[in-house]
BAPA-653896 format. One line per field, with one value per residue (C-alpha): residue number from 1; residue in three letters; chain; x, y, z. Coordinates in nm, 4 decimals, decimal comma, padded with zeros to 6 digits, m for minus. Each point is the difference from the previous one (the first is absolute). Last residue first. Layout:
BEGIN
seq = NUM | ...
type = ALA | ...
mol = A | ...
east = X | ...
north = Y | ...
up = Z | ...
***
This chain:
BEGIN
seq = 271 | 270 | 269 | 268 | 267 | 266 | 265 | 264 | 263 | 262 | 261 | 260 | 259 | 258 | 257 | 256 | 255 | 254 | 253 | 252 | 251 | 250 | 249 | 248 | 247 | 246 | 245 | 244 | 243 | 242 | 241 | 240 | 239 | 238 | 237 | 236 | 235 | 234 | 233 | 232 | 231 | 230 | 229 | 228 | 227 | 226 | 225 | 224 | 223 | 222 | 221 | 220 | 219 | 218 | 217 | 216 | 215 | 214 | 213 | 212 | 211 | 210 | 209 | 208 | 207 | 206 | 205 | 204 | 203 | 202 | 201 | 200 | 199 | 198 | 197 | 196 | 195 | 194 | 193 | 192 | 191 | 190 | 189 | 188 | 187 | 186 | 185 | 184 | 183 | 182 | 181 | 180 | 179 | 178 | 177 | 176 | 175 | 174 | 173 | 172 | 171 | 170 | 169 | 168 | 167 | 166 | 165 | 164 | 163 | 162 | 161 | 160 | 159 | 158 | 157 | 156 | 155 | 154 | 153 | 152 | 151 | 150 | 149 | 148 | 147 | 146 | 145 | 144 | 143 | 142 | 141 | 140 | 139 | 138 | 137 | 136 | 135 | 134 | 133 | 132 | 131 | 130 | 129 | 128 | 127 | 126 | 125 | 124 | 123 | 122 | 121 | 120 | 119 | 118 | 117 | 116 | 115 | 114 | 113 | 112 | 111 | 110 | 109 | 108 | 107 | 106 | 105 | 104 | 103 | 102 | 101 | 100 | 99 | 98 | 97 | 96 | 95 | 94 | 93 | 92 | 91 | 90 | 89 | 88 | 87 | 86 | 85 | 84 | 83 | 82 | 81 | 80 | 79 | 78 | 77 | 76 | 75 | 74 | 73 | 72 | 71 | 70 | 69 | 68 | 67 | 66 | 65 | 64 | 63 | 62 | 61 | 60 | 59 | 58 | 57 | 56 | 55 | 54 | 53 | 52 | 51 | 50 | 49 | 48 | 47 | 46 | 45 | 44 | 43 | 42 | 41 | 40 | 39 | 38 | 37 | 36 | 35 | 34 | 33 | 32 | 31 | 30 | 29 | 28 | 27 | 26 | 25 | 24 | 23 | 22 | 21 | 20 | 19 | 18 | 17 | 16 | 15 | 14 | 13 | 12 | 11 | 10 | 9 | 8 | 7 | 6 | 5 | 4 | 3 | 2 | 1
type = UNK | UNK | UNK | UNK | UNK | UNK | UNK | UNK | UNK | UNK | UNK | UNK | UNK | UNK | UNK | UNK | UNK | UNK | UNK | UNK | UNK | UNK | UNK | UNK | UNK | UNK | UNK | UNK | UNK | UNK | UNK | UNK | UNK | UNK | UNK | UNK | UNK | UNK | UNK | UNK | UNK | UNK | UNK | UNK | UNK | UNK | UNK | UNK | UNK | UNK | UNK | UNK | UNK | UNK | UNK | UNK | UNK | UNK | UNK | UNK | UNK | UNK | UNK | UNK | UNK | UNK | UNK | UNK | UNK | UNK | UNK | UNK | UNK | UNK | UNK | UNK | UNK | UNK | UNK | UNK | UNK | UNK | UNK | UNK | UNK | UNK | UNK | UNK | UNK | UNK | UNK | UNK | UNK | UNK | UNK | UNK | UNK | UNK | UNK | UNK | UNK | UNK | UNK | UNK | UNK | UNK | UNK | UNK | UNK | UNK | UNK | UNK | UNK | UNK | UNK | UNK | UNK | UNK | UNK | UNK | UNK | UNK | UNK | UNK | UNK | UNK | UNK | UNK | UNK | UNK | UNK | UNK | UNK | UNK | UNK | UNK | UNK | UNK | UNK | UNK | UNK | UNK | UNK | UNK | UNK | UNK | UNK | UNK | UNK | UNK | UNK | UNK | UNK | UNK | UNK | UNK | UNK | UNK | UNK | UNK | UNK | UNK | UNK | UNK | UNK | UNK | UNK | UNK | UNK | UNK | UNK | UNK | UNK | UNK | UNK | UNK | UNK | UNK | UNK | UNK | UNK | UNK | UNK | UNK | UNK | UNK | UNK | UNK | UNK | UNK | UNK | UNK | UNK | UNK | UNK | UNK | UNK | UNK | UNK | UNK | UNK | UNK | UNK | UNK | UNK | UNK | UNK | UNK | UNK | UNK | UNK | UNK | UNK | UNK | UNK | UNK | UNK | UNK | UNK | UNK | UNK | UNK | UNK | UNK | UNK | UNK | UNK | UNK | UNK | UNK | UNK | UNK | UNK | UNK | UNK | UNK | UNK | UNK | UNK | UNK | UNK | UNK | UNK | UNK | UNK | UNK | UNK | UNK | UNK | UNK | UNK | UNK | UNK | UNK | UNK | UNK | UNK | UNK | UNK | UNK | UNK | UNK | UNK | UNK | UNK | UNK | UNK | UNK | UNK | UNK | UNK
mol = A | A | A | A | A | A | A | A | A | A | A | A | A | A | A | A | A | A | A | A | A | A | A | A | A | A | A | A | A | A | A | A | A | A | A | A | A | A | A | A | A | A | A | A | A | A | A | A | A | A | A | A | A | A | A | A | A | A | A | A | A | A | A | A | A | A | A | A | A | A | A | A | A | A | A | A | A | A | A | A | A | A | A | A | A | A | A | A | A | A | A | A | A | A | A | A | A | A | A | A | A | A | A | A | A | A | A | A | A | A | A | A | A | A | A | A | A | A | A | A | A | A | A | A | A | A | A | A | A | A | A | A | A | A | A | A | A | A | A | A | A | A | A | A | A | A | A | A | A | A | A | A | A | A | A | A | A | A | A | A | A | A | A | A | A | A | A | A | A | A | A | A | A | A | A | A | A | A | A | A | A | A | A | A | A | A | A | A | A | A | A | A | A | A | A | A | A | A | A | A | A | A | A | A | A | A | A | A | A | A | A | A | A | A | A | A | A | A | A | A | A | A | A | A | A | A | A | A | A | A | A | A | A | A | A | A | A | A | A | A | A | A | A | A | A | A | A | A | A | A | A | A | A | A | A | A | A | A | A | A | A | A | A | A | A | A | A | A | A | A | A
east = 01,7583 | 00,3105 | m00,1318 | m00,3344 | 00,1793 | 00,1734 | m00,2988 | m00,2363 | 00,3043 | m00,0486 | m00,3752 | 00,1067 | 00,2110 | m00,2263 | m00,2757 | 00,2114 | 00,1467 | m00,3668 | m00,0487 | 00,2780 | m00,0538 | m00,3351 | 00,0864 | 00,2811 | 00,0362 | m00,0719 | m00,3194 | m00,1138 | 00,0666 | m00,2497 | m00,2393 | m00,0042 | m00,0579 | m00,2635 | m00,2054 | m00,0150 | m00,1009 | 00,1617 | m00,2602 | m00,2146 | 00,1700 | m00,2680 | m00,1529 | 00,3379 | 00,1086 | m00,3209 | 00,1043 | 00,3845 | m00,1429 | m00,1784 | m00,3650 | m00,1648 | m00,2557 | 00,0112 | 00,3429 | 00,1595 | m00,2556 | 00,0718 | 00,3784 | m00,0604 | m00,2272 | 00,2353 | 00,2566 | m00,1896 | m00,1380 | 00,3640 | 00,1124 | m00,3061 | 00,0343 | 00,3769 | m00,0162 | m00,3079 | 00,2042 | 00,3010 | m00,1328 | m00,0322 | 00,2066 | 00,1655 | 00,3305 | m00,2856 | m00,1493 | 00,3666 | 00,0770 | m00,3311 | 00,0940 | 00,3366 | m00,1483 | m00,2537 | 00,2479 | 00,1834 | m00,2749 | m00,0870 | 00,3769 | m00,0285 | m00,3430 | 00,1605 | 00,2103 | m00,2013 | m00,2085 | 00,2983 | 00,3264 | m00,1398 | m00,2463 | 00,3277 | 00,1394 | m00,2956 | m00,0352 | 00,1875 | m00,3071 | m00,2425 | m00,2829 | m00,3440 | m00,1410 | m00,1338 | m00,1824 | m00,0912 | m00,0432 | m00,3017 | 00,2144 | 00,2329 | m00,2425 | m00,1529 | 00,3534 | 00,0811 | m00,3515 | 00,0789 | 00,3679 | m00,1870 | m00,2185 | 00,2905 | 00,1878 | 00,2501 | 00,2608 | 00,2744 | m00,0429 | m00,1908 | 00,0584 | m00,1830 | 00,0606 | m00,1504 | m00,0924 | m00,0960 | m00,2852 | m00,1881 | 00,1603 | 00,2366 | 00,0521 | 00,1717 | 00,3306 | 00,0508 | m00,1299 | 00,2633 | m00,1715 | 00,1404 | m00,2500 | 00,1100 | m00,2195 | 00,1584 | 00,1764 | 00,3263 | m00,0405 | 00,3913 | 00,1375 | m00,3409 | 00,0656 | 00,3385 | m00,1199 | m00,2556 | 00,2602 | 00,0547 | 00,1192 | m00,2655 | m00,2353 | m00,3761 | m00,0527 | m00,3081 | m00,0363 | m00,3165 | m00,0447 | m00,1035 | 00,3527 | m00,0374 | 00,2853 | 00,1124 | 00,3669 | 00,0978 | m00,1124 | 00,3399 | 00,2265 | m00,2342 | 00,0064 | 00,3992 | 00,0147 | m00,2715 | 00,1737 | 00,1816 | m00,2699 | m00,2155 | m00,3097 | m00,3501 | 00,0036 | m00,3767 | m00,1625 | m00,3077 | m00,1817 | 00,1499 | 00,0299 | 00,3543 | 00,1597 | m00,1633 | 00,0479 | 00,3818 | 00,0236 | m00,0588 | m00,2097 | m00,2981 | m00,2201 | m00,3626 | m00,1776 | m00,2132 | 00,1375 | 00,1357 | 00,0072 | 00,1945 | 00,2329 | 00,1071 | 00,0577 | 00,2031 | 00,2187 | 00,0435 | 00,0743 | 00,2977 | 00,1349 | m00,3154 | m00,2587 | m00,3340 | m00,3131 | m00,2889 | m00,3293 | m00,1510 | 00,0435 | m00,2308 | 00,1029 | m00,0566 | m00,1998 | 00,1669 | 00,0952 | 00,1338 | 00,2249 | 00,1266 | 00,0811 | 00,1732 | 00,2212 | 00,1135 | 00,0255 | 00,2446 | 00,1763 | 00,1022 | 00,0956 | m00,1567 | 00,2278 | m00,1315 | m00,3339 | m00,2787 | m00,3032 | m00,2704 | m00,2305 | m00,3674 | m00,0675 | 00,3440 | m00,1351
north = m00,3353 | 00,1651 | 00,3557 | m00,0623 | m00,0825 | 00,3335 | 00,2026 | m00,1672 | 00,0919 | 00,3503 | 00,0128 | m00,1569 | 00,2960 | 00,2714 | m00,1504 | m00,0340 | 00,3641 | 00,1389 | m00,1674 | 00,0574 | 00,4107 | m00,0020 | m00,1708 | 00,2457 | m00,0571 | 00,2723 | 00,0336 | m00,3297 | 00,1952 | 00,3072 | m00,2732 | m00,1191 | 00,3312 | 00,1088 | m00,3121 | 00,0768 | 00,3504 | 00,3205 | 00,1134 | m00,2834 | m00,2385 | m00,2507 | 00,2246 | 00,1656 | m00,3820 | m00,0520 | 00,3290 | m00,1430 | m00,3166 | 00,1602 | m00,0606 | m00,2173 | m00,1187 | m00,3633 | m00,0740 | 00,2199 | m00,1127 | m00,3648 | 00,0403 | 00,1708 | m00,2722 | m00,2865 | 00,1384 | 00,0433 | m00,3153 | m00,1312 | 00,1934 | m00,1043 | m00,3690 | 00,0180 | 00,1519 | m00,2161 | m00,3249 | 00,1083 | 00,0865 | 00,4283 | 00,1582 | 00,3143 | m00,2020 | m00,2903 | 00,2520 | 00,1159 | m00,3647 | 00,0370 | 00,3038 | m00,1418 | m00,2968 | 00,1985 | 00,2397 | m00,3505 | m00,1303 | 00,3141 | 00,0408 | m00,3827 | 00,0631 | 00,2660 | m00,1921 | m00,0418 | 00,2928 | 00,2561 | m00,1485 | m00,2645 | 00,2694 | 00,1960 | m00,2669 | m00,0096 | 00,3477 | m00,0725 | m00,2327 | 00,2572 | 00,0025 | m00,0996 | m00,0218 | m00,3066 | m00,0540 | m00,2790 | m00,3597 | 00,0225 | 00,3470 | m00,2753 | m00,1280 | 00,3516 | 00,1083 | m00,3052 | 00,0831 | 00,3578 | m00,0937 | m00,2280 | 00,2789 | 00,2429 | m00,1871 | m00,2596 | m00,0690 | 00,2257 | m00,0858 | 00,1356 | 00,1163 | m00,0933 | 00,1275 | m00,2089 | 00,0666 | m00,2629 | 00,0418 | m00,3380 | m00,2199 | m00,1588 | 00,3141 | 00,1376 | m00,1534 | 00,2842 | m00,0319 | 00,1226 | m00,1271 | 00,0118 | m00,0433 | m00,1874 | m00,0076 | m00,3025 | 00,1177 | m00,2262 | m00,1821 | m00,0454 | 00,3152 | 00,1809 | m00,0960 | 00,1187 | 00,3469 | 00,0215 | m00,0056 | m00,2850 | 00,1981 | m00,1255 | m00,2863 | 00,0628 | m00,0767 | 00,0260 | m00,1540 | 00,0434 | m00,2536 | 00,1192 | m00,1163 | m00,3202 | m00,1101 | m00,3542 | 00,1395 | 00,1882 | m00,2868 | m00,1240 | 00,2960 | 00,2077 | m00,2481 | m00,0342 | 00,3532 | 00,0798 | m00,2267 | 00,2015 | 00,2892 | m00,1930 | m00,1522 | 00,1305 | 00,0184 | 00,0830 | m00,1072 | 00,1729 | m00,1655 | m00,3515 | m00,3019 | m00,0034 | 00,1164 | m00,2471 | m00,2968 | 00,1462 | m00,0062 | m00,3525 | m00,2213 | 00,2188 | 00,1124 | 00,1116 | 00,2102 | m00,0927 | 00,2713 | m00,1704 | m00,3858 | 00,0906 | 00,2628 | m00,2692 | m00,3027 | 00,2623 | 00,0783 | m00,3535 | m00,0658 | 00,2493 | 00,1113 | 00,2476 | m00,0001 | 00,1784 | 00,0469 | 00,2420 | 00,0161 | m00,2669 | 00,2209 | 00,2266 | 00,3548 | 00,3637 | m00,1173 | 00,2153 | m00,3381 | m00,1555 | 00,3223 | 00,0148 | m00,3768 | m00,0414 | 00,3060 | m00,1240 | m00,3410 | 00,1146 | 00,2368 | m00,2966 | m00,2202 | m00,2058 | 00,0768 | 00,0221 | 00,1257 | m00,0157 | 00,1751 | m00,0834 | 00,2836 | 00,0291 | 00,2354 | 00,1781 | 00,3342
up = m00,8847 | 00,1549 | m00,1667 | 00,1415 | 00,3457 | m00,0529 | m00,0894 | 00,3190 | 00,2276 | m00,1196 | 00,0854 | 00,3302 | 00,0584 | m00,0712 | 00,2248 | 00,2378 | m00,0098 | m00,0193 | 00,3324 | 00,1680 | m00,1029 | 00,1687 | 00,2882 | 00,0672 | 00,3970 | 00,0606 | m00,2043 | 00,1981 | 00,3427 | m00,1671 | m00,1456 | 00,3749 | 00,1513 | m00,2700 | 00,1049 | 00,3677 | m00,0227 | 00,0140 | m00,2642 | m00,1109 | m00,2332 | m00,1293 | m00,2865 | m00,0799 | m00,0926 | m00,2371 | m00,1849 | m00,0502 | m00,1287 | m00,2828 | m00,0125 | m00,2227 | 00,2609 | m00,0629 | m00,0951 | 00,2951 | 00,2427 | m00,0662 | 00,0789 | 00,3151 | 00,0695 | m00,0876 | 00,1956 | 00,3113 | m00,0202 | m00,0641 | 00,3320 | 00,2141 | m00,0773 | 00,0615 | 00,3440 | 00,1074 | m00,1004 | 00,1335 | 00,3465 | 00,0543 | 00,2473 | m00,1805 | m00,1266 | m00,1242 | m00,2283 | m00,0808 | m00,0959 | m00,1940 | m00,2040 | m00,0439 | m00,1704 | m00,1694 | m00,1908 | m00,0793 | m00,1825 | m00,1528 | m00,1723 | m00,0893 | m00,1501 | m00,2413 | m00,1988 | m00,2555 | 00,0514 | m00,0040 | m00,1274 | m00,2040 | m00,1836 | m00,0129 | m00,2335 | m00,1724 | m00,1043 | m00,3154 | m00,1171 | m00,0263 | 00,2470 | 00,0656 | 00,3512 | 00,2049 | 00,3233 | 00,2225 | m00,0432 | m00,2731 | m00,1002 | m00,1819 | m00,1835 | m00,1429 | m00,0501 | m00,2492 | m00,1731 | m00,0529 | m00,1593 | m00,2159 | m00,1015 | m00,0412 | m00,2661 | 00,0545 | m00,3059 | 00,1143 | 00,3742 | 00,2675 | 00,3247 | 00,3267 | 00,3669 | 00,2859 | 00,3359 | 00,2131 | 00,2567 | m00,0741 | 00,3161 | m00,2319 | m00,2229 | 00,3240 | m00,1776 | m00,3071 | m00,3323 | m00,2953 | m00,3074 | m00,3769 | m00,2930 | m00,2927 | m00,3271 | m00,2113 | m00,3303 | 00,1065 | 00,3301 | 00,0622 | m00,0394 | 00,0550 | 00,3918 | m00,0051 | m00,1603 | 00,2568 | 00,3018 | 00,2631 | 00,3190 | 00,2024 | m00,1264 | m00,0223 | m00,3848 | m00,1572 | m00,3834 | m00,2073 | m00,2518 | m00,3569 | m00,0814 | 00,0912 | 00,2552 | m00,0739 | m00,1720 | 00,3291 | 00,2386 | 00,1176 | m00,0884 | 00,2008 | 00,2932 | m00,0088 | 00,0072 | 00,2529 | 00,2508 | 00,1796 | m00,0153 | 00,2161 | m00,1355 | m00,0701 | m00,3620 | m00,0579 | m00,3219 | m00,1247 | m00,3113 | 00,1154 | m00,1909 | m00,1499 | 00,3183 | 00,2302 | m00,2101 | m00,0182 | 00,3570 | 00,0854 | 00,1749 | 00,0536 | 00,2596 | 00,0152 | 00,2746 | 00,2848 | 00,2360 | 00,2866 | m00,1573 | m00,3218 | 00,2131 | 00,2329 | m00,3023 | m00,1832 | 00,2938 | 00,0616 | m00,3541 | 00,0013 | m00,3235 | m00,0221 | m00,2558 | 00,0746 | m00,2564 | 00,0688 | m00,1541 | 00,1813 | 00,3159 | m00,1186 | m00,0845 | 00,1536 | 00,2431 | 00,2698 | 00,1981 | m00,3239 | m00,1025 | 00,3338 | 00,0626 | m00,3343 | 00,1134 | 00,3354 | m00,1166 | m00,2655 | 00,2069 | 00,2439 | m00,2291 | m00,3203 | m00,2280 | m00,3913 | 00,0315 | m00,2758 | m00,0551 | m00,2794 | m00,0658 | 00,0532 | 00,2749 | m00,0400 | m00,1573
***
């Protein structure tokens, strides 16, 4: 669906780099279809040299010439960017925002009559294993939403959600990598405690977490069932699970997601 479209990016940071790397490597687009603008010339030079994409000298020129326009700037920059490009975006252009806390209503206020899609990706898009939630605005149809889902699936997986769920997305998949990094840090400490080198402890912990997640995704089995397959009667795994339950690991994780979701709502109000 995006084979012959001109795709623009305003903001050449890490998320932009991950996205263009993913869609180029998957063959969804050719580098010649992509144009990027960033306020830092060195960043544009790097992206041009690495991917062979076009770069521009102004945000307005990218906004006026793109079929699909990605707004990949930080939330605090978004209001000034929207004010700058609002009148330059054609009504046929599909605009995609990844700025946390910036609601579709805010985007549509500046981009009158323009189809808008809001996306909440997480940081593992940088290694092609991200999770992105996609919500469409008033003028964006299902075809447009499917196209954007395809793009984000090039760097992981995607799901279509109602915008009202975006704070919950931020609390779960947006903040989730931090929770898993914390667990990995603790597991690697445990590995060192029982005698492994730090390097081996971290490798074993990370690969074990990766493998467990892949089993859930590829088998489609409930994680509880997969847990039961590991925990033999009176064995080591059930002994460890019992210890985790004693320390309320389930409640702690649930409360972490609920708290992160609440904070996302508060930040949205502040925006």
